C-alpha positions in Angstrom: 0.0 0.0 0.0 3.0 2.3 -0.4 2.4 5.6 -2.1 -1.0 6.0 -0.4 -1.2 9.5 1.2 -2.2 9.7 4.9 -3.8 13.1 4.4 -5.2 14.9 1.4 -5.3 18.5 0.2 -8.3 20.5 1.5 -10.8 22.5 -0.4 -10.5 26.2 0.0 -12.8 29.1 0.3 -15.5 27.1 2.2 -15.9 24.8 -0.8 -17.3 21.4 -0.2 -15.0 18.4 0.1 -15.1 15.0 1.7 -15.4 14.8 5.5 -11.7 14.4 6.7 -12.5 12.2 9.7 -14.6 9.8 7.6 -11.9 9.6 4.9 -9.0 9.1 7.3 -11.0 6.4 9.2 -11.9 4.6 5.9 -8.3 4.7 4.6 -6.9 3.4 7.9 -9.4 0.5 7.9 -8.7 -0.3 4.3 -4.9 -0.3 4.9 -5.4 -2.6 7.9 -7.6 -4.9 5.9 -5.2 -5.0 3.0 -2.3 -5.9 5.3 -4.4 -8.8 6.7 -4.6 -11.5 4.1 -8.0 -12.6 5.3 -9.7 -9.2 5.5 -13.3 -8.8 4.7 -13.0 -5.5 2.7 -13.4 -6.0 -1.1 -12.8 -3.8 -4.1 -16.6 -3.5 -4.5 -16.9 -2.0 -1.0 -14.3 0.6 -2.0 -16.1 1.4 -5.2 -19.4 1.9 -3.3 -17.9 4.1 -0.5 -19.4 7.5 -0.1 -18.4 10.3 2.3 -20.3 13.2 3.8 -19.6 16.5 2.2 -18.1 19.2 4.5 -17.0 22.8 3.8 -13.2 22.8 3.7 -13.1 19.0 3.5 -10.6 16.9 1.6 -10.4 17.7 -2.2 -12.7 15.2 -3.8 -10.4 14.6 -6.9 -7.5 13.6 -4.7 -9.5 11.3 -2.5 -11.2 9.7 -5.5 -7.8 9.1 -7.2 -6.6 7.4 -4.0 -9.7 5.3 -3.8 -9.2 4.1 -7.4 -5.7 3.0 -6.6 -6.9 1.3 -3.5 -9.7 -0.5 -5.4 -7.1 -1.6 -8.1 -4.9 -3.1 -5.4 -7.7 -5.0 -3.8 -9.0 -6.2 -7.2 -5.5 -7.6 -8.1 -5.3 -9.4 -4.8 -8.9 -10.8 -5.2 -8.0 -12.1 -8.6 -4.8 -13.7 -7.3 -6.7 -15.3 -4.4 -9.4 -16.6 -6.7 -6.9 -18.1 -9.2 -4.9 -19.6 -6.4 -7.9 -21.2 -4.7 -10.1 -22.1 -7.7 -7.8 -22.1 -10.6 -7.4 -19.7 -13.5 -10.1 -21.5 -15.6 -12.8 -21.1 -12.9 -11.8 -17.5 -12.4 -12.2 -16.6 -16.0 -15.3 -18.7 -16.4 -16.9 -16.6 -13.6 -15.7 -13.4 -15.3 -17.1 -14.5 -18.6 -20.5 -15.3 -17.0 -20.7 -11.8 -15.5 -19.7 -10.3 -18.8 -22.5 -12.3 -20.5 -25.1 -11.0 -18.1 -23.9 -7.4 -18.6 -23.9 -7.8 -22.4 -27.4 -9.2 -22.3 -28.6 -6.0 -20.5 -26.6 -3.8 -22.9 -28.1 -5.4 -25.9 -31.6 -4.4 -25.0 -33.1 -1.6 -27.0 -32.9 2.0 -26.0 -35.5 2.9 -23.4 -35.9 -0.8 -22.4 -32.5 -1.6 -20.7 -33.7 -1.1 -17.1 -37.0 -0.8 -15.2 -38.3 2.7 -15.0 -39.3 4.5 -11.8 -42.8 5.9 -11.6 -43.4 9.2 -13.4 -43.5 11.1 -10.2 -40.1 9.7 -9.0 -36.6 10.6 -10.0 -34.3 8.1 -11.7 -31.4 8.3 -14.1 -31.8 10.0 -17.4 -32.8 7.3 -20.0 -30.9 9.2 -22.7 -27.7 9.4 -20.7 -27.8 5.8 -19.6 -28.6 4.5 -23.0 -25.8 6.6 -24.5 -23.3 5.1 -22.1 -24.8 1.6 -22.6 -23.9 1.9 -26.3 -20.4 2.9 -25.4 -20.0 0.0 -23.0 -21.5 -2.4 -25.5 -18.8 -1.4 -28.0 -16.2 -2.1 -25.4 -17.3 -5.8 -25.4 -18.2 -6.2 -29.1 -15.4 -4.2 -30.8 -12.8 -3.8 -28.1 -13.4 -0.1 -28.1 -11.3 1.7 -25.6 -13.3 2.7 -22.5 -11.1 3.5 -19.6 -12.2 2.0 -16.3 -11.8 5.5 -14.8 -14.6 6.7 -17.1 -16.9 3.9 -15.9 -16.1 4.5 -12.3 -16.8 8.2 -12.6 -19.9 8.1 -14.8 -22.7 10.3 -13.6 -26.2 10.5 -15.1 -28.6 13.4 -14.9 -31.6 12.9 -12.7 -34.9 12.6 -14.6 -38.5 12.0 -13.7 -39.6 8.6 -14.8 -36.0 7.6 -15.5 -34.3 4.3 -15.1 -34.1 2.6 -11.7 -30.9 3.8 -10.1 -30.2 0.6 -8.2 -30.3 -1.5 -11.4 -28.0 0.9 -13.3 -25.6 1.1 -10.4 -25.4 -2.7 -10.2 -24.6 -2.9 -13.9 -21.9 -0.2 -13.5 -20.4 -2.2 -10.6 -20.4 -5.4 -12.6 -18.8 -3.6 -15.6 -16.0 -2.2 -13.4 -15.5 -5.7 -11.8 -15.2 -7.2 -15.3 -12.8 -4.6 -16.6 -10.6 -5.0 -13.5 -10.7 -8.8 -13.9 -9.2 -8.8 -17.4 -6.6 -6.0 -16.9 
């Protein structure tokens, strides 16, 4: 875990950043878990971590970059552990199965990829999600270059009657997991 900063630059002029106590606590726990070979923290937990926003908090870009490096380190170890315990064939078979499920979702027509929330509820913009889905599909079909950082950082506009956020987020998590597995 060398190279991981213990503190981060702060936002200035009362701008919002991540809560320093939450970030420091999470980083300390993650380091301890990484050092323990049998820790319970997984790369997916890191990817799904969120912090409270505070004025003068840690600069979000710096923390996000550190979390990406941390996620990568955990993903590499998870892959090594899976290959060591179950074999390379089983590991890649599992990764292929996840990729097939993702592709199945991505192949659905625009406007039909995910469940929609009720008209009075807010979901993710169907247009934004479908546009990204076409890009992700090209990654699988044509080998188009889609950096994992883009997938990790994707944000969709909120929209009434949009796609169910939980379903979209689950696909994004699976896509990141697949991309990290084949790096």
